[in-house]
C-alpha positions as CSV (number, residue, x, y, z in Angstrom):
1,X,103.1,140.3,97.0
2,X,99.7,139.9,98.6
3,X,96.9,140.9,96.3
4,X,93.1,140.3,96.0
5,X,92.3,139.7,92.4
6,X,88.6,139.5,92.8
7,X,86.0,139.1,95.6
8,X,82.7,137.4,95.1
9,X,79.3,137.5,97.0
10,X,78.3,133.9,97.7
11,X,74.6,133.8,97.5
12,X,74.7,130.1,98.3
13,X,75.4,131.1,101.9
14,X,74.3,130.8,104.6
15,X,73.3,127.2,104.2
16,X,72.5,124.1,106.3
17,X,74.0,121.8,103.6
18,X,77.1,120.1,105.2
19,X,78.8,120.4,101.8
20,X,78.7,124.2,101.9
21,X,79.8,124.6,105.5
22,X,82.9,124.1,107.7
23,X,85.6,122.4,105.6
24,X,83.4,122.5,102.5
25,X,82.5,126.2,102.8
26,X,83.4,127.8,99.4
27,X,86.1,130.4,99.0
28,X,84.9,134.0,98.1
29,X,88.3,135.5,97.1
30,X,90.8,135.0,94.3
31,X,94.3,135.7,95.5
32,X,97.8,136.2,94.2
33,X,100.4,135.9,97.0
34,X,104.0,135.1,97.2
35,X,106.9,134.8,99.6
36,X,108.3,136.6,101.6
37,X,104.8,138.1,102.2
38,X,103.5,134.6,103.0
39,X,104.4,133.2,106.4
40,X,106.6,130.1,106.0
41,X,107.1,127.7,108.9
42,X,110.4,125.8,108.1
43,X,112.3,126.2,104.8
44,X,110.9,125.6,101.3
45,X,113.3,123.1,99.7
46,X,115.3,124.6,96.9
47,X,115.3,121.3,95.0
48,X,111.5,121.4,94.8
49,X,110.7,123.2,91.5
50,X,107.5,123.1,89.6
51,X,103.7,123.7,90.2
52,X,101.2,122.0,92.5
53,X,97.6,122.3,91.3
54,X,94.4,121.2,93.0
55,X,90.9,121.4,91.6
56,X,87.7,121.5,93.6
57,X,84.0,122.5,93.4
58,X,83.4,126.1,94.7
59,X,79.8,127.1,94.6
60,X,78.8,130.8,94.2
61,X,75.0,131.0,93.6
62,X,72.1,129.4,95.5
63,X,71.5,126.1,93.8
64,X,68.6,124.9,91.7
65,X,67.4,122.1,93.9
66,X,69.6,120.2,96.4
67,X,73.3,120.9,96.2
68,X,75.7,118.0,95.7
69,X,79.4,118.4,96.4
70,X,80.2,117.6,92.7
71,X,78.0,120.6,91.4
72,X,80.0,123.7,92.2
73,X,82.2,125.7,89.8
74,X,85.7,124.5,89.4
75,X,88.4,126.5,91.2
76,X,92.0,125.8,90.8
77,X,94.4,126.5,93.7
78,X,98.1,126.4,92.8
79,X,101.5,127.0,94.2
80,X,104.5,127.6,91.9
81,X,107.8,126.7,93.5
82,X,111.1,128.1,92.3
83,X,114.5,128.0,94.1
84,X,113.1,128.1,97.6
85,X,110.3,130.7,96.8
86,X,106.6,130.1,96.3
87,X,103.7,131.9,94.7
88,X,100.1,131.0,95.5
89,X,97.1,131.7,93.2
90,X,93.5,130.5,93.1
91,X,91.2,131.1,90.2
92,X,87.8,130.0,89.0
93,X,87.7,128.0,85.8
94,X,85.7,130.4,83.6
95,X,83.6,127.9,81.7
96,X,80.7,128.8,79.5
97,X,78.3,127.9,82.4
98,X,80.3,130.0,84.9
99,X,80.2,133.1,82.7
100,X,76.5,132.6,81.9
101,X,75.6,132.4,85.6
102,X,77.9,135.3,86.5
103,X,75.9,137.4,83.9
104,X,72.6,136.2,85.2
105,X,73.6,136.5,88.9
106,X,72.0,133.2,89.7
107,X,72.2,129.4,89.0
108,X,70.9,128.5,85.6
109,X,71.5,124.7,85.7
110,X,70.6,122.1,88.3
111,X,73.1,119.6,89.7
112,X,73.6,115.9,89.7
113,X,70.8,115.1,92.1
114,X,67.9,116.8,90.3
115,X,68.6,116.9,86.6
116,X,64.9,116.9,85.9
117,X,64.9,120.6,86.8
118,X,66.9,121.5,83.7
119,X,65.3,123.8,81.2
120,X,68.5,124.7,79.2
121,X,70.8,122.7,77.1
122,X,73.4,121.1,79.5
123,X,76.7,119.2,79.4
124,X,78.0,115.9,80.6
125,X,76.8,112.4,80.6
126,X,73.4,113.4,82.0
127,X,73.1,116.2,79.5
128,X,71.6,118.6,82.0
129,X,74.5,119.9,84.2
130,X,76.7,123.0,84.0
131,X,80.2,122.4,82.6
132,X,81.8,123.1,85.9
133,X,85.3,121.7,85.2
134,X,85.6,121.1,88.9
135,X,87.0,117.6,89.4
136,X,90.3,116.9,87.8
137,X,93.4,118.9,86.6
138,X,96.5,117.8,84.8
139,X,99.2,119.5,82.7
140,X,99.5,118.4,79.1
141,X,101.2,120.1,76.1
142,X,102.1,123.1,78.2
143,X,98.5,123.8,79.5
144,X,96.6,122.7,82.6
145,X,93.4,120.9,81.6
146,X,90.4,121.0,84.0
147,X,87.4,118.6,83.6
148,X,84.5,117.3,85.5
149,X,83.6,113.7,86.4
150,X,80.4,113.6,84.4
151,X,82.3,114.6,81.2
152,X,82.4,118.0,79.5
153,X,84.6,120.2,77.4
154,X,88.1,120.3,78.9
155,X,89.1,123.8,79.7
156,X,92.7,124.9,79.3
157,X,94.5,127.2,81.8
158,X,97.9,128.6,82.0
159,X,99.5,126.3,84.6
160,X,101.2,129.1,86.5
161,X,99.0,132.2,86.2
162,X,95.8,130.0,86.1
163,X,94.2,132.2,83.4
164,X,91.4,130.4,81.7
165,X,92.2,130.0,77.9
166,X,88.9,128.2,76.9
167,X,88.2,124.8,75.4
168,X,91.0,123.4,73.3
169,X,90.6,124.6,69.7
170,X,92.3,121.6,68.1
171,X,90.0,118.8,69.4
172,X,87.1,120.1,71.4
173,X,84.8,120.4,68.4
174,X,85.4,116.8,67.4
175,X,84.5,115.5,70.9
176,X,81.4,117.7,71.1
177,X,79.3,118.1,74.2
178,X,80.6,114.9,75.9
179,X,84.2,116.2,75.8
180,X,86.4,114.2,78.2
181,X,85.9,112.8,81.6
182,X,88.0,113.5,84.6
183,X,90.8,111.0,85.3
184,X,92.3,111.2,81.8
185,X,95.9,109.8,82.0
186,X,99.2,111.4,80.8
187,X,102.1,109.1,80.1
188,X,105.1,111.1,81.2
189,X,107.4,109.0,79.0
190,X,106.0,110.1,75.7
191,X,103.3,112.7,76.7
192,X,100.3,110.7,75.2
193,X,97.1,111.6,76.9
194,X,94.5,108.8,77.2
195,X,90.9,109.8,77.9
196,X,87.3,108.5,77.8
197,X,83.7,109.9,77.8
198,X,80.4,108.3,78.4
199,X,76.6,109.0,78.0
200,X,73.1,107.7,78.1
201,X,72.8,107.2,74.3
202,X,74.8,104.9,72.1
203,X,77.7,104.9,71.8
204,X,77.7,104.6,75.6
205,X,81.5,104.9,75.8
206,X,84.3,106.5,73.7
207,X,88.0,106.1,74.2
208,X,90.7,108.3,72.7
209,X,94.3,109.4,72.6
210,X,95.8,112.9,72.2
211,X,99.5,113.0,71.4
212,X,102.4,115.2,72.7
213,X,101.7,117.7,70.0
214,X,98.1,118.1,71.3
215,X,96.6,116.3,68.2
216,X,93.6,114.0,68.6
217,X,95.1,110.9,67.0
218,X,92.7,108.2,68.1
219,X,89.0,108.3,69.0
220,X,86.9,105.1,69.1
221,X,83.4,104.1,70.3
222,X,83.5,101.0,72.5
223,X,80.5,98.6,72.4
224,X,78.8,98.2,75.8
225,X,75.5,96.5,76.6
226,X,74.0,99.6,78.4
227,X,74.8,103.0,79.7
228,X,77.6,102.9,82.2
229,X,78.9,105.1,85.0
230,X,82.7,104.8,85.1
231,X,85.0,107.2,87.0
232,X,88.6,106.2,86.1
233,X,90.7,104.6,83.4
234,X,93.7,102.3,83.8
235,X,96.8,103.0,81.8
236,X,99.8,100.8,81.3
237,X,102.7,101.2,78.9
238,X,100.9,99.6,76.0
239,X,97.3,99.2,77.1
240,X,94.4,100.9,78.8
241,X,91.7,99.3,81.0
242,X,88.1,100.4,80.5
243,X,85.7,100.1,83.5
244,X,82.2,98.7,82.9
245,X,81.2,98.2,86.5
246,X,78.3,96.9,88.6
247,X,76.8,100.3,89.5
248,X,75.0,102.4,86.8
249,X,71.6,104.1,86.2
250,X,68.8,101.6,86.1
251,X,68.1,101.0,82.4
252,X,64.4,100.8,82.9
253,X,64.4,104.0,84.9
254,X,66.4,105.8,82.2
255,X,63.7,105.0,79.7
256,X,61.3,107.0,81.9
257,X,63.8,109.9,82.4
258,X,64.8,108.8,85.9
259,X,68.4,108.9,87.1
260,X,68.7,106.5,90.0
261,X,72.1,104.8,90.4
262,X,71.7,101.2,91.3
263,X,74.3,98.7,92.4
264,X,73.6,95.3,90.6
265,X,75.1,93.0,93.2
266,X,74.8,89.9,91.0
267,X,76.4,91.5,88.0
268,X,80.2,90.9,87.8
269,X,82.3,94.0,87.2
270,X,83.8,94.0,83.7
271,X,87.2,95.3,82.7
272,X,88.2,95.8,79.1
273,X,91.9,95.8,78.2
274,X,92.4,97.7,75.0
275,X,95.7,98.4,73.2
276,X,96.6,102.0,73.4
277,X,95.5,102.5,69.8
278,X,93.0,99.7,69.7
279,X,89.4,99.5,68.5
280,X,86.3,98.1,70.1
281,X,86.9,94.7,68.5
282,X,90.4,94.6,70.1
283,X,89.1,94.9,73.6
284,X,89.7,91.8,75.8
285,X,87.1,91.6,78.5
286,X,87.7,90.3,82.0
287,X,85.2,89.8,84.9
288,X,85.7,90.6,88.6
289,X,83.7,90.6,91.8
290,X,80.7,93.0,91.7
291,X,82.0,96.5,92.6
292,X,82.7,100.0,91.5
293,X,86.0,101.8,91.5
294,X,86.6,105.5,92.1
295,X,90.4,106.1,91.8
296,X,93.3,103.9,90.6
297,X,96.8,104.1,91.9
298,X,98.5,102.5,88.9
299,X,98.2,99.9,86.1
300,X,101.2,98.1,84.7
301,X,102.3,95.0,82.8
302,X,104.1,92.0,84.3
303,X,104.6,89.0,81.9
304,X,101.2,88.0,80.5
305,X,99.4,90.0,83.1
306,X,98.0,93.5,83.3
307,X,98.1,94.5,87.0
308,X,95.7,97.2,88.2
309,X,95.7,98.7,91.7
310,X,93.2,101.1,93.3
311,X,90.3,101.6,95.6
312,X,87.5,99.1,95.3
313,X,84.0,99.7,96.6
314,X,82.0,96.5,97.1
315,X,79.0,98.2,98.7
316,X,78.7,101.5,96.8
317,X,75.0,101.9,97.4
318,X,74.5,100.9,101.1
319,X,71.4,99.2,102.3
320,X,68.8,102.0,101.8
321,X,66.5,100.7,104.5
322,X,69.3,101.2,107.1
323,X,70.0,104.8,106.0
324,X,68.3,108.0,107.2
325,X,65.1,108.4,105.3
326,X,65.8,111.9,103.9
327,X,67.8,115.0,104.1
328,X,71.5,115.7,104.3
329,X,72.1,112.8,106.7
330,X,71.1,110.5,103.9
331,X,73.4,112.2,101.5
332,X,76.3,111.9,104.0
333,X,75.6,108.2,104.4
334,X,75.4,107.6,100.6
335,X,78.8,109.3,100.2
336,X,80.5,107.7,103.2
337,X,83.4,105.5,102.0
338,X,83.4,103.4,105.1
339,X,79.8,102.3,104.5
340,X,80.8,101.6,100.9
341,X,83.5,99.2,102.1
342,X,86.3,101.1,100.3
343,X,89.9,99.7,100.5
344,X,93.0,99.2,98.4
345,X,92.7,96.2,96.0
346,X,94.7,94.5,93.2
347,X,93.4,93.0,90.0
348,X,95.5,90.8,87.7
349,X,94.2,90.2,84.2
350,X,96.0,87.3,82.4
351,X,96.0,88.1,78.7
352,X,96.7,84.5,77.7
353,X,94.2,82.6,80.0
354,X,91.5,85.3,80.3
355,X,91.6,84.7,84.1
356,X,91.2,87.5,86.7
357,X,92.9,87.2,90.1
358,X,92.0,89.6,92.9
359,X,93.3,90.4,96.4
360,X,92.7,93.1,99.0
361,X,95.9,95.1,99.8
362,X,94.6,96.7,103.0
363,X,91.5,96.7,105.2
364,X,91.7,100.3,106.2
365,X,89.5,102.9,104.4
366,X,91.9,105.0,102.3
367,X,91.5,106.6,98.9
368,X,92.9,109.2,96.5
369,X,96.1,107.3,95.7
370,X,99.1,109.1,94.2
371,X,102.4,107.8,92.9
372,X,105.6,109.0,91.3
373,X,104.5,110.1,87.8
374,X,107.5,108.5,86.2
375,X,106.2,105.1,87.3
376,X,102.7,105.6,86.0
377,X,102.0,102.7,83.6
378,X,105.1,100.9,84.9
379,X,105.7,98.8,88.0
380,X,105.9,100.9,91.1
381,X,106.8,100.3,94.7
382,X,105.2,103.2,96.6
383,X,101.7,104.6,96.8
384,X,100.5,107.6,98.9
385,X,96.9,107.6,99.9
386,X,94.6,109.9,102.0
387,X,93.0,108.7,105.3
388,X,89.3,109.4,105.2
389,X,86.5,110.1,107.7
390,X,82.8,110.1,106.8
391,X,81.6,113.1,104.7
392,X,84.7,112.7,102.5
393,X,87.0,114.4,105.1
394,X,90.6,113.6,104.3
395,X,92.3,113.8,107.6
396,X,95.7,112.2,107.1
397,X,98.2,110.5,104.7
398,X,99.3,106.9,104.4
399,X,102.3,105.6,102.5
400,X,102.3,102.0,101.1
401,X,105.5,100.1,100.3
402,X,104.4,97.1,98.2
403,X,107.9,95.5,98.3
404,X,108.2,95.3,102.1
405,X,104.5,95.5,103.1
406,X,105.3,98.3,105.5
407,X,103.2,101.5,105.8
408,X,103.7,104.9,107.2
409,X,101.0,107.4,108.3
410,X,100.5,111.0,109.4
411,X,97.3,112.1,111.1
412,X,96.3,115.7,110.7
413,X,95.5,117.7,113.9
414,X,91.8,118.0,114.8
415,X,90.0,120.5,112.7
416,X,92.5,120.1,109.8
417,X,92.0,118.2,106.5
418,X,94.4,117.4,103.7
419,X,94.0,117.4,99.9
420,X,95.1,114.8,97.4
421,X,98.9,114.8,97.8
422,X,100.9,114.2,94.6
423,X,104.5,113.1,94.7
424,X,107.1,115.7,93.6
425,X,110.5,114.4,92.7
426,X,113.5,116.2,94.1
427,X,115.6,117.8,91.4
428,X,118.0,115.1,90.1
429,X,116.3,112.3,92.0
430,X,116.9,108.7,90.8
431,X,115.1,106.6,93.4
432,X,111.3,106.3,93.3
433,X,110.6,107.9,96.7
434,X,113.3,110.6,96.6
435,X,111.2,113.7,96.8
436,X,108.2,115.3,98.5
437,X,104.5,115.1,98.9
438,X,102.7,118.4,98.5
439,X,99.2,119.1,99.8
440,X,96.8,121.8,100.8
441,X,95.5,121.8,104.4
442,X,92.0,123.1,105.2
443,X,92.5,124.5,108.7
444,X,89.2,125.2,110.5
445,X,91.1,126.3,113.6
446,X,92.8,129.3,111.9
447,X,90.4,129.8,109.0
448,X,93.5,130.0,106.8
449,X,94.6,127.5,104.2
450,X,98.1,126.0,104.2
451,X,100.4,124.4,101.8
452,X,102.3,121.6,103.5
453,X,105.4,119.8,102.2
454,X,106.4,116.3,103.4
455,X,109.6,114.3,103.0
456,X,108.1,111.4,100.9
457,X,110.6,109.0,102.5
458,X,109.2,109.7,106.0
459,X,105.8,111.2,106.1
460,X,105.2,110.1,109.7
461,X,107.3,113.1,111.0
462,X,104.8,115.6,109.5
463,X,105.4,118.5,107.3
464,X,109.0,119.8,106.9
465,X,107.6,123.1,105.7
466,X,104.2,124.8,105.9
467,X,103.2,127.9,103.9
468,X,100.3,129.8,105.5
469,X,98.0,131.1,102.8
470,X,96.0,134.4,102.8
471,X,92.5,132.8,102.9
472,X,90.4,129.7,103.5
473,X,90.9,126.7,101.2
474,X,87.9,124.4,101.1
475,X,88.3,120.7,100.8
476,X,88.5,119.7,97.2
477,X,88.9,117.0,94.5
478,X,92.1,116.1,92.6
479,X,95.6,117.4,92.3
480,X,98.6,117.3,90.1
481,X,102.3,118.0,90.3
482,X,104.4,119.1,87.2
483,X,108.1,119.7,87.5
484,X,109.7,122.9,86.2
485,X,111.7,120.7,83.8
486,X,108.4,119.3,82.4
487,X,106.9,122.7,82.1
488,X,109.8,124.0,80.1
489,X,109.8,120.9,77.8
490,X,106.1,121.3,76.9
491,X,105.7,124.5,75.0
492,X,102.0,125.3,74.5
């Protein structure tokens, strides 16, 4: 099968914005394609069964103001694997904002850089953006949930066909416009979903739990001194870790309607450990070195400690005087993870003494960490990160072994970039790294996207199988793997 489902005219192109060109150029076609009509280099493993989903921002219309790579409409790319066969689909998440702009034939909402241009009711923590649902995707209760990093309604999709089913009818109304933020966590052992949202008016932060039956069973405001700007949430077996970090909108500027993220270099980062069903008064707060955190690898419990590992940024707003004065070069520098001093880091929060211990785990710039989902919230040995160039170009993979301290790496060929690469267990696997890494590759040399499969035990040898897809796949955001067994055990 090789079918075009729908083709779009991208009025956002041509553009000189680097986040709309080359590897970031948006996709203009929704496809359905399956083997044997897709070219396969190597053999698709027959013990790889399930669905790989990746979200990303895919702009259609010319933007209102300067376009930021977090502004575009969410598009899910997915490959469903079954007994050595594969089916690829890509679909826009048809949010309220997407449908409204499709009807108008133009952008109706501004993006994250210029929210002052908003003239309509908006969504998210700023209250001015479109509900683009373009950052994260995870499967829970038989549905894929797509959400954006600035918070909005979570949109449900069929995890295989990628048909948009709309906001969840059982809890979206309760959560209101804030909805949930990307990086909600699913505990694969009991299917609890932990989430948060945040905003500019009190309560600045809310924390909640949705159970395996898709019922909102816990939703609590958390007391914070000011509006915050978190991006992730730690989840262990019995606790979650709330991030109240050192970078947020300047409070004095917010009073004037200004949205300028500022890094407060003298303000310690704060981490709030809350029992899974705890309230604000149950939060135990810990301090750490001033920083912000994008993505966590894992959080788990060892004795009296809550251990959290992920990518720390200790210079998230580089010295502005040393940056280009204006234009896209300045945006590139502001988003460059090397200038932000991003590296893997470990925090240890001692629940008895209240002490925080910290250590760097690597000095190389890597991010987008993934682990075996069965170890999420439990002690793990292996982590799989992306290697990163400036402009958020993910150009390789790196495997960490925390037990031996050894690493493996694979560098993508020139002109090729990877996506976040989740771990997919081999059918019947027992050991933690017995399985595969699955990722999309943006190939600027061929203009065709690829789905690459790696042996997770030895990524350095490169893909054991590559599926050549019918069209371009732009670089994107976050990805998820759900096994066929888990799909069957989670009836919607």
